C-alpha positions, 0 to 999 in steps of 0.5 A, spaced: 741 550 448 747 550 442 747 558 444 748 557 451 753 552 450 756 557 445 757 562 451 760 558 456 765 555 452 767 562 449 767 566 456 771 560 458 775 560 452 776 568 453 778 566 460 784 562 458 787 566 454 785 564 447 788 557 449 787 553 444 788 546 447 783 548 452 777 550 446 780 543 443 779 539 450 773 542 451 770 540 444 772 534 443 767 533 450 762 536 448 761 532 441 763 525 444 757 526 450 753 530 444 753 523 438 752 519 446 745 523 446 743 523 438 744 516 438 740 514 444 745 512 449 743 515 455 736 515 453 735 508 456 734 509 463 733 502 465 741 499 463 745 496 467 750 500 469 748 506 470 749 510 464 747 517 469 756 518 471 757 516 464 753 523 463 757 527 468 763 524 473 768 525 466 768 533 466 769 533 473 775 528 473 778 531 469 777 537 474 779 534 478 786 532 474 787 539 473 788 541 480 792 535 481 799 538 479 803 544 479 804 545 472 796 545 471 794 549 478 799 554 475 795 555 468 788 555 472 791 560 478 793 566 471 786 564 467 782 570 467 777 572 474 773 577 470 771 573 464 769 567 468 764 571 471 761 573 466 760 566 464 755 565 469 750 570 464 749 562 462 745 560 468 738 565 466 737 563 459 739 555 462 733 556 467 729 559 461 731 552 458 728 548 464 723 551 464 721 549 457 723 543 458 718 542 465 711 545 460 712 539 455 714 534 461 721 533 460 723 535 467 719 536 475 717 543 477 722 542 482 728 544 477 726 550 476 725 556 478 718 556 480 719 549 483 727 549 488 731 552 484 733 558 484 739 559 480 737 564 476 738 568 480 746 566 479 744 568 472 740 576 474 746 578 478 753 575 475 754 582 468 753 587 475 758 583 479 762 583 474 761 590 473 762 593 480 768 587 481 772 588 475 770 594 471 768 599 476 773 596 480 769 598 486 767 592 489 771 588 495 774 582 494 770 579 500 763 579 497 765 577 492 768 571 494 761 571 498 757 572 492 762 566 489 759 561 494 752 563 495 752 561 487 756 555 488 751 553 492 746 555 487 748 550 483 750 545 488 742 545 490 741 544 483 745 538 481 743 534 486 735 536 485 738 533 479 740 527 480 735 526 485 730 527 480 733 523 475 730 516 473 735 511 476 738 507 481 739 514 485 732 516 483 729 519 490 724 525 488 719 526 482 717 519 481 711 522 477 715 526 473 723 524 472 727 528 469 729 526 463 730 531 459 737 532 460 738 525 457 737 528 450 740 531 445 743 536 445 740 538 453 746 534 455 750 538 455 747 542 461 749 536 464 756 535 461 759 540 460 755 548 463 755 545 469 762 543 470 765 550 466 760 553 471 762 548 477 770 550 475 769 557 474 766 559 482 773 554 483 777 558 480 775 565 482 774 563 490 781 560 489 784 566 486 781 571 491 782 566 498 789 567 495 788 574 495 784 575 501 790 571 505 797 575 501 793 582 503 792 579 510 800 578 510 801 584 508 
């Protein structure tokens, strides 16, 4: 999990043009969430109010803020999409981690590639898509856009499965084997850091591709 986090953060850092401020914010978030998990904050599943939102919402709130201001939107539009595409390679080892957690009864089977989670396909295809789109430059932007939408849907699928199988008031699935593994250190970095960065990478690329295609269509 630590190596997966490093790969994800490294790719986003390179995509941002080696922006140290971006790296500092991500590492600060990771440190806070990691410390909270290490101290057992998130493993108190009967806590009131539930602590799952504190694990997920801060990062997505920050993402929303990035799109709320012209200056930050301009920064996002200048991010290198090739590095963001390579970033999705991390989804392959993450699926192996989830399967390992399943073997130890820490996540339900539906969260693995043997269940309802097909996100491993995103990780497998990412290096080929990045190569054809940004190194060979032989991929039609429309197909790249389709790939981003499909992989974003795969991500949202597993996120929903994970939330609905987590212990607490939101649980609707897997009562016999709930999703508890991601509430412990270091796996807490998956929902709090890696998933938001993967989500943001797709949104940035989709936004850039739509603007590029709109300009070509207008021309």
